[in-house]
gemmi code that builds the backbone of each chain (N, CA, C; Angstrom):
import gemmi

chains = {
    "A": [
        ("MET", (0.837, -1.209, 0.000), (0.000, 0.000, 0.000), (0.863, 1.247, 0.000)),
        ("SER", (1.927, 1.274, 0.839), (2.752, 2.491, 0.883), (3.479, 2.691, -0.444)),
        ("ASP", (3.846, 1.599, -1.086), (4.468, 1.703, -2.415), (3.544, 2.401, -3.399)),
        ("MET", (2.261, 2.020, -3.309), (1.283, 2.584, -4.230), (1.172, 4.097, -4.007)),
        ("MET", (1.126, 4.526, -2.765), (0.993, 5.945, -2.468), (2.234, 6.692, -2.990)),
        ("ASP", (3.405, 6.093, -2.798), (4.644, 6.717, -3.297), (4.569, 6.920, -4.801)),
        ("ASP", (4.109, 5.863, -5.471), (3.979, 5.938, -6.930), (3.094, 7.113, -7.344)),
        ("MET", (1.993, 7.266, -6.610), (1.036, 8.300, -6.995), (1.622, 9.686, -6.744)),
        ("ASP", (2.388, 9.821, -5.662), (2.967, 11.125, -5.337), (3.980, 11.559, -6.386)),
        ("GLU", (4.790, 10.608, -6.831), (5.834, 10.929, -7.810), (5.273, 11.591, -9.068)),
        ("GLY", (4.129, 11.071, -9.489), (3.580, 11.515, -10.767), (3.102, 12.954, -10.775)),
        ("GLY", (2.702, 13.470, -9.632), (2.133, 14.807, -9.581), (0.745, 14.825, -10.166)),
        ("GLU", (0.246, 16.022, -10.460), (-1.134, 16.154, -10.924), (-1.278, 15.843, -12.406)),
        ("GLY", (-2.440, 15.350, -12.765), (-2.754, 15.174, -14.173), (-2.172, 13.938, -14.824)),
        ("VAL", (-1.445, 13.137, -14.058), (-0.865, 11.927, -14.639), (-1.895, 10.805, -14.586)),
        ("VAL", (-2.092, 10.139, -15.706), (-3.031, 9.022, -15.746), (-2.251, 7.718, -15.672)),
        ("LYS", (-2.588, 6.918, -14.671), (-1.928, 5.618, -14.534), (-2.914, 4.498, -14.817)),
        ("LYS", (-2.330, 3.359, -15.126), (-3.158, 2.179, -15.392), (-3.378, 1.421, -14.084)),
        ("PHE", (-4.623, 1.410, -13.655), (-5.002, 0.685, -12.438), (-5.808, -0.541, -12.825)),
        ("MET", (-5.384, -1.685, -12.326), (-6.157, -2.901, -12.578), (-6.643, -3.480, -11.252)),
        ("PHE", (-7.929, -3.761, -11.191), (-8.514, -4.378, -9.997), (-8.851, -5.823, -10.336)),
        ("VAL", (-8.221, -6.732, -9.626), (-8.375, -8.161, -9.919), (-9.315, -8.797, -8.902)),
        ("ASN", (-10.390, -9.364, -9.414), (-11.400, -9.984, -8.552), (-11.296, -11.491, -8.648)),
        ("ARG", (-11.023, -12.125, -7.511), (-10.784, -13.567, -7.516), (-11.798, -14.362, -6.704)),
        ("LYS", (-12.685, -13.656, -6.011), (-13.534, -14.378, -5.054), (-15.001, -14.387, -5.470)),
        ("ALA", (-15.722, -15.397, -5.008), (-17.168, -15.480, -5.249), (-17.853, -14.248, -4.640)),
        ("PRO", (-19.008, -13.856, -5.196), (-19.618, -12.580, -4.782), (-20.048, -12.523, -3.325)),
        ("HIS", (-20.525, -13.620, -2.790), (-21.049, -13.586, -1.422), (-20.245, -14.530, -0.538)),
        ("GLY", (-20.386, -14.349, 0.746), (-19.617, -15.189, 1.673), (-18.472, -14.402, 2.274)),
        ("THR", (-17.870, -13.536, 1.481), (-16.895, -12.577, 2.008), (-17.307, -11.199, 1.488)),
        ("ILE", (-16.705, -10.185, 2.044), (-17.057, -8.809, 1.675), (-16.210, -8.314, 0.487)),
        ("TYR", (-15.234, -9.125, 0.046), (-14.255, -8.644, -0.937), (-14.886, -8.145, -2.246)),
        ("ALA", (-15.829, -8.900, -2.774), (-16.387, -8.546, -4.090), (-17.103, -7.200, -4.035)),
        ("LEU", (-17.953, -7.021, -3.023), (-18.716, -5.775, -2.909), (-17.805, -4.586, -2.598)),
        ("GLU", (-16.887, -4.784, -1.652), (-15.973, -3.688, -1.303), (-15.080, -3.342, -2.490)),
        ("GLY", (-14.639, -4.389, -3.211), (-13.794, -4.176, -4.385), (-14.530, -3.363, -5.439)),
        ("LEU", (-15.800, -3.657, -5.618), (-16.615, -2.929, -6.594), (-16.757, -1.464, -6.172)),
        ("GLU", (-16.958, -1.234, -4.893), (-17.105, 0.146, -4.412), (-15.814, 0.933, -4.604)),
        ("VAL", (-14.689, 0.275, -4.382), (-13.402, 0.944, -4.605), (-13.285, 1.367, -6.065)),
        ("VAL", (-13.703, 0.494, -6.962), (-13.631, 0.807, -8.393), (-14.538, 1.994, -8.732)),
        ("LEU", (-15.743, 1.997, -8.174), (-16.670, 3.109, -8.444), (-16.093, 4.427, -7.938)),
        ("ILE", (-15.443, 4.378, -6.787), (-14.835, 5.593, -6.240), (-13.629, 6.000, -7.088)),
        ("SER", (-12.862, 5.016, -7.529), (-11.666, 5.315, -8.323), (-12.024, 6.063, -9.605)),
        ("ALA", (-13.259, 5.875, -10.065), (-13.694, 6.525, -11.307), (-13.633, 8.041, -11.190)),
        ("ALA", (-13.728, 8.561, -9.966), (-13.714, 10.007, -9.758), (-12.336, 10.615, -10.040)),
        ("PHE", (-11.297, 9.770, -10.107), (-9.938, 10.301, -10.242), (-9.416, 10.283, -11.676)),
        ("ASP", (-10.295, 9.974, -12.627), (-9.923, 9.998, -14.045), (-8.655, 9.202, -14.351)),
        ("GLN", (-8.597, 8.002, -13.847), (-7.465, 7.133, -14.152), (-7.892, 6.083, -15.183)),
        ("ASP", (-6.899, 5.368, -15.693), (-7.184, 4.304, -16.658), (-7.453, 3.018, -15.866)),
        ("VAL", (-8.745, 2.752, -15.612), (-9.129, 1.659, -14.712), (-9.646, 0.456, -15.498)),
        ("SER", (-9.153, -0.707, -15.140), (-9.719, -1.927, -15.704), (-10.051, -2.901, -14.576)),
        ("MET", (-10.974, -3.795, -14.858), (-11.337, -4.842, -13.891), (-11.131, -6.194, -14.534)),
        ("VAL", (-10.601, -7.105, -13.720), (-10.346, -8.455, -14.193), (-11.094, -9.428, -13.287)),
        ("PHE", (-11.646, -10.459, -13.886), (-12.365, -11.475, -13.113), (-11.730, -12.832, -13.418)),
        ("VAL", (-11.126, -13.414, -12.411), (-10.497, -14.728, -12.572), (-10.910, -15.630, -11.411)),
        ("ASP", (-10.625, -16.919, -11.546), (-11.008, -17.922, -10.542), (-12.506, -17.763, -10.206)),
        ("ASP", (-12.871, -17.867, -8.919), (-14.288, -17.738, -8.547), (-14.811, -16.319, -8.760)),
        ("GLY", (-13.929, -15.374, -9.031), (-14.350, -14.003, -9.323), (-15.291, -13.914, -10.517)),
        ("VAL", (-15.219, -14.866, -11.431), (-16.133, -14.829, -12.589), (-17.593, -14.961, -12.150)),
        ("TYR", (-17.808, -15.585, -10.990), (-19.186, -15.705, -10.485), (-19.795, -14.350, -10.122)),
        ("GLU", (-18.954, -13.344, -9.902), (-19.467, -12.004, -9.569), (-20.327, -11.439, -10.699)),
        ("LEU", (-20.061, -11.893, -11.925), (-20.729, -11.310, -13.094), (-21.901, -12.139, -13.603)),
        ("ILE", (-22.255, -13.166, -12.841), (-23.249, -14.086, -13.368), (-24.655, -13.451, -13.381)),
        ("LYS", (-25.397, -13.796, -14.425), (-26.773, -13.303, -14.599), (-27.749, -14.041, -13.691)),
        ("GLY", (-28.898, -13.425, -13.451), (-30.009, -14.130, -12.810), (-29.773, -14.529, -11.369)),
        ("VAL", (-29.017, -13.696, -10.653), (-28.729, -14.000, -9.250), (-29.966, -13.711, -8.394)),
        ("ASN", (-30.199, -14.564, -7.416), (-31.265, -14.311, -6.446), (-30.682, -14.515, -5.050)),
        ("THR", (-30.562, -13.412, -4.296), (-29.912, -13.502, -2.978), (-30.916, -13.534, -1.833)),
        ("LYS", (-32.196, -13.691, -2.158), (-33.227, -13.676, -1.100), (-32.915, -14.664, 0.015)),
        ("GLY", (-32.544, -15.876, -0.381), (-32.328, -16.947, 0.587), (-31.202, -16.675, 1.564)),
        ("ILE", (-30.209, -15.869, 1.167), (-29.085, -15.584, 2.075), (-29.195, -14.180, 2.665)),
        ("GLU", (-30.308, -13.490, 2.341), (-30.610, -12.203, 2.965), (-29.482, -11.179, 2.864)),
        ("VAL", (-28.873, -11.103, 1.690), (-27.906, -10.025, 1.434), (-28.326, -9.329, 0.140)),
        ("LYS", (-27.779, -8.126, -0.041), (-28.117, -7.349, -1.222), (-27.510, -7.993, -2.473)),
        ("ASP", (-28.315, -8.046, -3.536), (-27.787, -8.513, -4.818), (-27.184, -7.320, -5.544)),
        ("PHE", (-25.856, -7.235, -5.526), (-25.201, -6.087, -6.165), (-24.735, -6.420, -7.567)),
        ("SER", (-25.154, -7.580, -8.105), (-24.670, -7.936, -9.450), (-25.131, -6.911, -10.487)),
        ("LYS", (-26.310, -6.290, -10.267), (-26.788, -5.273, -11.209), (-25.870, -4.056, -11.254)),
        ("THR", (-25.151, -3.838, -10.178), (-24.294, -2.651, -10.100), (-23.156, -2.714, -11.130)),
        ("TYR", (-22.748, -3.923, -11.522), (-21.700, -4.017, -12.547), (-22.171, -3.361, -13.855)),
        ("ARG", (-23.498, -3.335, -14.049), (-24.023, -2.704, -15.256), (-23.953, -1.182, -15.191)),
        ("ALA", (-23.758, -0.636, -13.993), (-23.607, 0.815, -13.844), (-22.188, 1.277, -14.191)),
        ("LEU", (-21.251, 0.350, -14.278), (-19.847, 0.734, -14.507), (-19.676, 1.550, -15.780)),
        ("GLU", (-20.437, 1.212, -16.795), (-20.350, 1.922, -18.068), (-20.608, 3.422, -17.868)),
        ("GLY", (-21.620, 3.747, -17.059), (-21.938, 5.144, -16.763), (-20.826, 5.856, -16.004)),
        ("TYR", (-19.983, 5.082, -15.326), (-18.822, 5.627, -14.618), (-17.577, 5.628, -15.528)),
        ("ASP", (-17.790, 5.362, -16.813), (-16.703, 5.287, -17.798), (-15.673, 4.198, -17.487)),
        ("ILE", (-16.135, 3.151, -16.844), (-15.250, 1.996, -16.639), (-15.753, 0.894, -17.560)),
        ("GLU", (-15.064, 0.766, -18.678), (-15.571, -0.118, -19.720), (-14.620, -1.269, -20.034)),
        ("LYS", (-13.485, -1.293, -19.330), (-12.525, -2.367, -19.592), (-12.723, -3.486, -18.585)),
        ("LEU", (-13.507, -4.465, -18.979), (-13.771, -5.613, -18.116), (-13.243, -6.864, -18.814)),
        ("TYR", (-12.380, -7.590, -18.103), (-11.762, -8.769, -18.692), (-12.055, -10.002, -17.844)),
        ("VAL", (-12.328, -11.113, -18.503), (-12.431, -12.374, -17.768), (-11.449, -13.371, -18.375)),
        ("GLU", (-11.006, -14.289, -17.540), (-10.053, -15.280, -18.015), (-10.799, -16.508, -18.520)),
        ("LYS", (-10.409, -16.934, -19.720), (-11.116, -18.038, -20.375), (-11.045, -19.332, -19.548)),
        ("ALA", (-9.875, -19.635, -19.017), (-9.727, -20.894, -18.267), (-10.646, -20.914, -17.044)),
        ("SER", (-10.808, -19.747, -16.398), (-11.685, -19.675, -15.219), (-13.140, -19.903, -15.614)),
        ("MET", (-13.508, -19.362, -16.785), (-14.872, -19.556, -17.291), (-15.092, -21.029, -17.649)),
        ("ASP", (-14.148, -21.584, -18.387), (-14.269, -22.986, -18.837), (-14.376, -23.935, -17.646)),
        ("ALA", (-13.555, -23.714, -16.640), (-13.534, -24.610, -15.480), (-14.868, -24.617, -14.751)),
        ("ARG", (-15.646, -23.525, -14.923), (-16.936, -23.415, -14.223), (-18.115, -23.571, -15.184)),
        ("GLY", (-17.820, -23.978, -16.403), (-18.889, -24.218, -17.372), (-19.633, -22.963, -17.777)),
        ("LEU", (-18.957, -21.815, -17.752), (-19.615, -20.542, -18.082), (-19.163, -20.024, -19.439)),
        ("THR", (-20.061, -19.298, -20.108), (-19.694, -18.585, -21.324), (-20.108, -17.126, -21.151)),
        ("GLU", (-19.743, -16.293, -22.144), (-20.090, -14.870, -22.071), (-21.588, -14.658, -21.934)),
        ("ASP", (-22.386, -15.581, -22.498), (-23.851, -15.447, -22.438), (-24.386, -15.541, -21.009)),
        ("ASP", (-23.588, -16.104, -20.106), (-24.038, -16.248, -18.714), (-23.774, -14.981, -17.898)),
        ("LEU", (-23.120, -13.987, -18.508), (-22.669, -12.821, -17.735), (-23.581, -11.610, -17.927)),
        ("ILE", (-23.652, -10.783, -16.904), (-24.586, -9.662, -16.847), (-24.073, -8.437, -17.625)),
        ("VAL", (-22.782, -8.403, -17.937), (-22.195, -7.281, -18.688), (-21.349, -7.816, -19.853)),
        ("ASP", (-21.049, -6.931, -20.796), (-20.148, -7.297, -21.896), (-18.711, -7.300, -21.378)),
        ("VAL", (-17.998, -8.359, -21.714), (-16.614, -8.474, -21.258), (-15.722, -8.873, -22.429)),
        ("THR", (-14.428, -8.734, -22.217), (-13.447, -9.265, -23.158), (-12.855, -10.518, -22.521)),
        ("VAL", (-12.909, -11.622, -23.266), (-12.370, -12.875, -22.738), (-10.921, -13.017, -23.203)),
        ("LEU", (-10.028, -13.251, -22.257), (-8.608, -13.385, -22.579), (-8.105, -14.759, -22.148)),
        ("ASP", (-7.129, -15.305, -22.896), (-6.505, -16.526, -22.393), (-5.438, -16.136, -21.363)),
        ("SER", (-4.885, -17.122, -20.696), (-4.018, -16.822, -19.549), (-2.784, -16.013, -19.944)),
        ("ALA", (-2.245, -16.294, -21.135), (-1.049, -15.568, -21.578), (-1.391, -14.101, -21.851)),
        ("GLU", (-2.524, -13.871, -22.503), (-2.959, -12.488, -22.773), (-3.200, -11.734, -21.466)),
        ("MET", (-3.785, -12.440, -20.502), (-4.063, -11.835, -19.203), (-2.748, -11.452, -18.523)),
        ("ALA", (-1.766, -12.325, -18.596), (-0.464, -12.046, -17.975), (0.174, -10.815, -18.604)),
        ("ASN", (0.064, -10.709, -19.934), (0.629, -9.537, -20.620), (-0.062, -8.253, -20.182)),
        ("LEU", (-1.386, -8.315, -20.084), (-2.161, -7.149, -19.684), (-1.766, -6.703, -18.266)),
        ("MET", (-1.587, -7.676, -17.397), (-1.184, -7.351, -16.023), (0.199, -6.709, -16.000)),
        ("ALA", (1.065, -7.202, -16.845), (2.439, -6.682, -16.877), (2.482, -5.229, -17.332)),
        ("GLU", (1.472, -4.813, -18.103), (1.426, -3.423, -18.603), (0.963, -2.421, -17.558)),
        ("GLN", (0.399, -2.889, -16.436), (-0.238, -1.983, -15.487), (0.780, -1.241, -14.617)),
        ("ASP", (0.386, -0.047, -14.163), (1.181, 0.654, -13.163), (0.860, 0.128, -11.767)),
        ("VAL", (-0.419, -0.159, -11.546), (-0.853, -0.638, -10.226), (-1.818, -1.800, -10.415)),
        ("VAL", (-1.592, -2.898, -9.707), (-2.521, -4.018, -9.718), (-2.972, -4.253, -8.291)),
        ("ILE", (-4.283, -4.219, -8.088), (-4.835, -4.453, -6.748), (-5.718, -5.677, -6.832)),
        ("SER", (-5.422, -6.652, -5.983), (-6.084, -7.944, -6.091), (-6.899, -8.230, -4.830)),
        ("TYR", (-8.130, -8.704, -5.055), (-8.973, -9.094, -3.918), (-9.194, -10.586, -3.942)),
    ],
    "B": [
        ("MET", (-30.720, 4.084, 16.479), (-31.042, 4.900, 15.299), (-32.244, 5.817, 15.591)),
        ("PRO", (-32.170, 7.064, 15.138), (-33.288, 7.989, 15.384), (-34.539, 7.586, 14.586)),
        ("MET", (-35.679, 7.921, 15.151), (-36.939, 7.668, 14.459), (-37.585, 9.020, 14.130)),
        ("VAL", (-38.254, 9.079, 12.986), (-39.026, 10.285, 12.673), (-40.476, 9.867, 12.421)),
        ("GLU", (-41.397, 10.799, 12.707), (-42.795, 10.474, 12.476), (-43.344, 11.333, 11.339)),
        ("VAL", (-43.883, 10.662, 10.333), (-44.454, 11.361, 9.179), (-45.840, 10.794, 8.910)),
        ("ALA", (-46.826, 11.673, 8.864), (-48.210, 11.274, 8.565), (-48.663, 10.094, 9.432)),
        ("GLY", (-48.316, 10.172, 10.709), (-48.799, 9.170, 11.655), (-48.027, 7.859, 11.699)),
        ("LYS", (-47.018, 7.714, 10.823), (-46.197, 6.495, 10.866), (-44.766, 6.872, 11.200)),
        ("SER", (-44.056, 5.992, 11.882), (-42.681, 6.345, 12.233), (-41.677, 5.541, 11.403)),
        ("PHE", (-40.569, 6.205, 11.110), (-39.543, 5.636, 10.235), (-38.168, 5.837, 10.836)),
        ("GLU", (-37.296, 4.874, 10.538), (-35.944, 4.967, 11.055), (-35.043, 5.685, 10.053)),
        ("VAL", (-34.218, 6.614, 10.561), (-33.211, 7.267, 9.719), (-31.849, 7.087, 10.382)),
        ("ASP", (-30.781, 7.256, 9.604), (-29.453, 7.136, 10.211), (-29.028, 8.482, 10.807)),
        ("GLU", (-27.811, 8.508, 11.326), (-27.384, 9.703, 12.069), (-27.269, 10.946, 11.163)),
        ("GLU", (-27.203, 10.738, 9.848), (-27.157, 11.879, 8.926), (-28.525, 12.180, 8.321)),
        ("GLY", (-29.538, 11.423, 8.762), (-30.898, 11.707, 8.311), (-31.324, 10.940, 7.066)),
        ("TYR", (-30.486, 10.011, 6.606), (-30.889, 9.179, 5.455), (-31.835, 8.083, 5.930)),
        ("LEU", (-32.856, 7.826, 5.129), (-33.817, 6.772, 5.447), (-33.098, 5.424, 5.519)),
        ("THR", (-33.350, 4.658, 6.575), (-32.644, 3.384, 6.748), (-33.168, 2.318, 5.787)),
        ("ASN", (-34.473, 2.255, 5.667), (-35.064, 1.214, 4.820), (-35.693, 1.829, 3.572)),
        ("LEU", (-35.052, 1.534, 2.449), (-35.490, 2.030, 1.136), (-36.983, 1.824, 0.890)),
        ("ASN", (-37.502, 0.702, 1.366), (-38.896, 0.357, 1.080), (-39.904, 1.152, 1.914)),
        ("ASP", (-39.406, 1.853, 2.947), (-40.296, 2.708, 3.742), (-40.725, 3.951, 2.969)),
        ("TRP", (-40.011, 4.273, 1.904), (-40.165, 5.566, 1.227), (-41.555, 5.760, 0.634)),
        ("ASN", (-42.073, 6.954, 0.771), (-43.268, 7.367, 0.028), (-43.197, 8.887, -0.165)),
        ("GLN", (-44.199, 9.458, -0.830), (-44.131, 10.891, -1.154), (-44.140, 11.762, 0.092)),
        ("ASP", (-44.920, 11.359, 1.123), (-44.961, 12.136, 2.363), (-43.569, 12.212, 2.988)),
        ("ILE", (-42.882, 11.078, 2.977), (-41.531, 11.056, 3.551), (-40.597, 11.918, 2.722)),
        ("ALA", (-40.744, 11.851, 1.407), (-39.900, 12.679, 0.535), (-40.077, 14.160, 0.878)),
        ("VAL", (-41.328, 14.563, 1.065), (-41.595, 15.969, 1.394), (-40.980, 16.314, 2.751)),
        ("TYR", (-41.107, 15.394, 3.711), (-40.508, 15.616, 5.031), (-38.978, 15.764, 4.915)),
        ("LEU", (-38.346, 14.815, 4.202), (-36.887, 14.847, 4.066), (-36.444, 16.121, 3.334)),
        ("ALA", (-37.251, 16.556, 2.364), (-36.939, 17.783, 1.628), (-36.992, 18.996, 2.571)),
        ("GLN", (-38.011, 19.025, 3.438), (-38.107, 20.122, 4.409), (-36.876, 20.177, 5.296)),
        ("GLU", (-36.425, 19.000, 5.723), (-35.220, 18.928, 6.553), (-34.017, 19.527, 5.822)),
        ("GLU", (-34.009, 19.386, 4.502), (-32.917, 19.916, 3.675), (-33.219, 21.337, 3.190)),
        ("LYS", (-34.334, 21.886, 3.617), (-34.768, 23.224, 3.201), (-34.962, 23.322, 1.672)),
        ("VAL", (-35.487, 22.247, 1.126), (-35.797, 22.211, -0.302), (-37.311, 22.148, -0.465)),
        ("GLU", (-37.844, 23.066, -1.280), (-39.279, 23.017, -1.556), (-39.486, 22.241, -2.846)),
        ("MET", (-40.232, 21.149, -2.752), (-40.361, 20.241, -3.887), (-41.257, 20.826, -4.983)),
        ("THR", (-40.708, 20.921, -6.195), (-41.494, 21.298, -7.367), (-41.493, 20.101, -8.319)),
        ("GLU", (-42.207, 20.264, -9.421), (-42.235, 19.188, -10.408), (-40.822, 18.818, -10.874)),
        ("ASN", (-39.989, 19.853, -11.034), (-38.609, 19.604, -11.469), (-37.818, 18.800, -10.436)),
        ("HIS", (-38.071, 19.080, -9.151), (-37.420, 18.288, -8.101), (-37.893, 16.833, -8.163)),
        ("TRP", (-39.206, 16.672, -8.330), (-39.741, 15.305, -8.377), (-39.148, 14.514, -9.535)),
        ("ASP", (-38.950, 15.188, -10.684), (-38.357, 14.490, -11.842), (-37.019, 13.864, -11.465)),
        ("VAL", (-36.200, 14.641, -10.764), (-34.867, 14.149, -10.405), (-34.973, 13.052, -9.346)),
        ("VAL", (-35.831, 13.274, -8.353), (-36.001, 12.281, -7.286), (-36.530, 10.963, -7.866)),
        ("ASN", (-37.524, 11.058, -8.722), (-38.064, 9.833, -9.322), (-37.043, 9.152, -10.224)),
        ("PHE", (-36.247, 9.982, -10.918), (-35.184, 9.421, -11.748), (-34.199, 8.626, -10.891)),
        ("LEU", (-33.849, 9.182, -9.727), (-32.912, 8.493, -8.827), (-33.483, 7.171, -8.311)),
        ("ARG", (-34.778, 7.168, -8.010), (-35.417, 5.922, -7.566), (-35.291, 4.851, -8.662)),
        ("GLU", (-35.534, 5.284, -9.908), (-35.428, 4.339, -11.027), (-33.993, 3.855, -11.213)),
        ("TYR", (-33.051, 4.809, -11.086), (-31.631, 4.446, -11.242), (-31.243, 3.405, -10.196)),
        ("TYR", (-31.671, 3.661, -8.958), (-31.329, 2.727, -7.880), (-31.944, 1.355, -8.134)),
        ("ASP", (-33.181, 1.362, -8.588), (-33.862, 0.103, -8.857), (-33.110, -0.704, -9.917)),
        ("GLU", (-32.580, 0.012, -10.901), (-31.886, -0.680, -11.992), (-30.469, -1.119, -11.611)),
        ("TYR", (-29.734, -0.277, -10.876), (-28.318, -0.551, -10.627), (-27.960, -0.831, -9.173)),
        ("GLN", (-28.908, -0.648, -8.258), (-28.680, -0.936, -6.834), (-27.620, -0.040, -6.183)),
        ("ILE", (-27.388, 1.129, -6.780), (-26.525, 2.118, -6.124), (-27.099, 3.512, -6.378)),
        ("ALA", (-26.688, 4.435, -5.525), (-26.980, 5.842, -5.767), (-25.788, 6.393, -6.549)),
        ("PRO", (-26.030, 7.028, -7.694), (-24.911, 7.430, -8.548), (-24.105, 8.603, -7.990)),
        ("ALA", (-22.828, 8.650, -8.334), (-22.008, 9.829, -8.054), (-22.559, 10.996, -8.876)),
        ("VAL", (-22.290, 12.219, -8.435), (-22.917, 13.388, -9.049), (-22.602, 13.492, -10.546)),
        ("ARG", (-21.374, 13.181, -10.918), (-20.975, 13.243, -12.325), (-21.807, 12.261, -13.169)),
        ("VAL", (-22.023, 11.091, -12.595), (-22.779, 10.051, -13.297), (-24.261, 10.416, -13.345)),
        ("LEU", (-24.743, 10.990, -12.243), (-26.136, 11.450, -12.199), (-26.389, 12.501, -13.276)),
        ("THR", (-25.498, 13.479, -13.358), (-25.658, 14.569, -14.320), (-25.747, 14.028, -15.740)),
        ("LYS", (-24.840, 13.112, -16.041), (-24.803, 12.524, -17.380), (-26.079, 11.721, -17.670)),
        ("ALA", (-26.515, 10.967, -16.662), (-27.695, 10.120, -16.852), (-28.969, 10.968, -16.972)),
        ("VAL", (-29.029, 12.069, -16.213), (-30.189, 12.968, -16.307), (-30.232, 13.613, -17.700)),
        ("ALA", (-29.070, 14.004, -18.195), (-28.999, 14.599, -19.534), (-29.577, 13.646, -20.572)),
        ("LYS", (-29.243, 12.384, -20.428), (-29.689, 11.368, -21.372), (-31.200, 11.174, -21.281)),
        ("LYS", (-31.715, 11.159, -20.053), (-33.132, 10.853, -19.822), (-34.030, 12.091, -19.969)),
        ("LEU", (-33.631, 13.212, -19.359), (-34.510, 14.386, -19.300), (-34.057, 15.531, -20.210)),
        ("GLY", (-32.921, 15.334, -20.880), (-32.442, 16.356, -21.813), (-31.296, 17.179, -21.229)),
        ("PRO", (-30.453, 17.746, -22.124), (-29.255, 18.479, -21.685), (-29.567, 19.735, -20.865)),
        ("GLU", (-30.765, 20.334, -21.080), (-31.078, 21.549, -20.305), (-31.304, 21.209, -18.830)),
        ("LYS", (-31.536, 19.927, -18.524), (-31.678, 19.510, -17.123), (-30.454, 18.730, -16.635)),
        ("GLY", (-29.748, 18.141, -17.559), (-28.586, 17.334, -17.177), (-27.320, 18.155, -17.145)),
        ("ASN", (-27.316, 19.205, -16.354), (-26.080, 19.975, -16.189), (-25.976, 20.447, -14.748)),
        ("ASN", (-24.758, 20.760, -14.345), (-24.495, 21.104, -12.944), (-25.298, 22.305, -12.472)),
        ("LYS", (-25.386, 23.327, -13.329), (-26.053, 24.560, -12.918), (-27.504, 24.275, -12.531)),
        ("TYR", (-28.200, 23.595, -13.428), (-29.613, 23.275, -13.201), (-29.788, 22.436, -11.936)),
        ("LEU", (-28.977, 21.399, -11.803), (-29.152, 20.481, -10.675), (-28.776, 21.124, -9.344)),
        ("TYR", (-27.760, 21.996, -9.366), (-27.384, 22.688, -8.128), (-28.400, 23.765, -7.757)),
        ("GLU", (-29.095, 24.308, -8.749), (-30.172, 25.253, -8.427), (-31.315, 24.533, -7.699)),
        ("LEU", (-31.599, 23.319, -8.133), (-32.655, 22.544, -7.465), (-32.213, 22.076, -6.081)),
        ("PHE", (-30.959, 21.619, -6.017), (-30.436, 21.033, -4.777), (-29.103, 21.708, -4.431)),
        ("PRO", (-29.176, 22.869, -3.767), (-27.981, 23.710, -3.589), (-26.843, 23.042, -2.824)),
        ("TYR", (-27.159, 22.095, -1.929), (-26.083, 21.463, -1.160), (-25.589, 20.177, -1.798)),
        ("GLY", (-25.742, 20.063, -3.100), (-25.237, 18.888, -3.802), (-26.380, 18.024, -4.277)),
        ("PRO", (-26.568, 17.924, -5.596), (-27.688, 17.149, -6.139), (-27.626, 15.681, -5.734)),
        ("ALA", (-26.453, 15.084, -5.781), (-26.390, 13.663, -5.456), (-26.773, 13.461, -3.994)),
        ("LYS", (-26.153, 14.268, -3.139), (-26.367, 14.083, -1.699), (-27.806, 14.415, -1.299)),
        ("GLN", (-28.281, 15.600, -1.665), (-29.618, 16.009, -1.223), (-30.726, 15.243, -1.932)),
        ("ALA", (-30.611, 15.102, -3.245), (-31.675, 14.424, -3.985), (-31.746, 12.948, -3.585)),
        ("CYS", (-30.588, 12.336, -3.326), (-30.581, 10.935, -2.889), (-31.273, 10.795, -1.545)),
        ("LYS", (-30.995, 11.752, -0.659), (-31.605, 11.690, 0.665), (-33.126, 11.790, 0.542)),
        ("ILE", (-33.597, 12.728, -0.271), (-35.039, 12.926, -0.452), (-35.670, 11.706, -1.120)),
        ("ALA", (-34.898, 11.066, -1.992), (-35.398, 9.868, -2.689), (-35.353, 8.626, -1.799)),
        ("GLY", (-34.835, 8.795, -0.572), (-34.790, 7.664, 0.358), (-33.672, 6.678, 0.086)),
        ("LEU", (-32.672, 7.112, -0.708), (-31.564, 6.220, -1.059), (-30.419, 6.388, -0.072)),
        ("PRO", (-29.509, 5.407, -0.037), (-28.308, 5.587, 0.780), (-27.414, 6.669, 0.175)),
        ("LYS", (-26.410, 7.076, 0.923), (-25.469, 8.083, 0.438), (-24.766, 7.574, -0.818)),
        ("PRO", (-24.553, 8.448, -1.813), (-24.011, 7.976, -3.087), (-22.631, 7.316, -2.957)),
        ("THR", (-22.431, 6.284, -3.753), (-21.127, 5.634, -3.841), (-20.248, 6.463, -4.777)),
        ("GLY", (-19.031, 6.666, -4.364), (-18.114, 7.410, -5.233), (-18.360, 8.887, -5.172)),
        ("CYS", (-18.931, 9.346, -4.062), (-19.202, 10.764, -3.890), (-18.106, 11.351, -3.019)),
        ("ILE", (-17.336, 12.306, -3.544), (-16.248, 12.863, -2.735), (-16.381, 14.378, -2.632)),
    ],
}
model = gemmi.Model(1)
for chain_id, residues in chains.items():
    chain = gemmi.Chain(chain_id)
    for i, (resn, *xyz) in enumerate(residues, 1):
        res = gemmi.Residue()
        res.name, res.seqid = resn, gemmi.SeqId(i, " ")
        for name, pos in zip(("N", "CA", "C"), xyz):
            atom = gemmi.Atom()
            atom.name, atom.element = name, gemmi.Element(name[0])
            atom.pos, atom.b_iso = gemmi.Position(*pos), 0.0
            res.add_atom(atom)
        chain.add_residue(res)
    model.add_chain(chain)
structure = gemmi.Structure()
structure.add_model(model)
structure.setup_entities()
C-alpha cells in the first residue's frame, strides 16, 4: 500500500496511470467482491485508466439471474451494469476460469473481453498498479 | 437509530438523516426529508427524485454526481442534465440532497 501511495505522489497532478482491480472471489460469503466494486466506483472520480479483471471464482461475480433472497444479502450484481456510466468499460475475464466453471459470455450480466491466460499475464504486466482481492 | 414520524407512521433514519429502509419511502416522507434539507419540492425536483429511484432500482446504487448529471442529460435532456440546473434545485449537492429525499443511501463514489 505504501508503495502505491509513493507511486502516486511521484507523478504529480494530471498523470493518468493504469489501475487494474483483480477480482478472484465469489460474490457472497466474504465482503471482498462488494468492497472491491465500491473501490472501483470511487476510483472513477480520479480519471485514471481503470480496468477490472475477473479470474477464478471471481467470474461468479458477473453471473446473470442472481437471487440472494435466501441468504438475505443485497444482490449487487446489477451494479456491474452501472460501470459503463462511470466510464469503466474495460472488463476482462479469463477463459480458463470460465471454462472450469462451465460458463460462457452469455451467462454474464455485462459485456466483457475474454482473454486466455497468456494475454491476461501480458495485460497485467502493462499496469502501473494491480490491486487484487 | 433515530426515528421520525411522518403522517402518523414512524420511520428509522441514520445519524445523517438518510432513510434506513429504502422500502419505507413514500411521497410524504420525501416531502418531510426535503423540508429537513430546506428544499421546496417542485415538479422539477420530483423528476430528479423519481429518476434516482429508477436508477437505484436498476443498478442498486446511488450514482455519483458526475454520473447522475450525465444520466439525467440522457433521460430528461441536456437543459436539465447539467451542474447549474441540478445545483439550483439542490444547492447542497444534487447527489447528496436528492438521494436523501429519494430515500436512497449516500451515493457511492461521492467525494
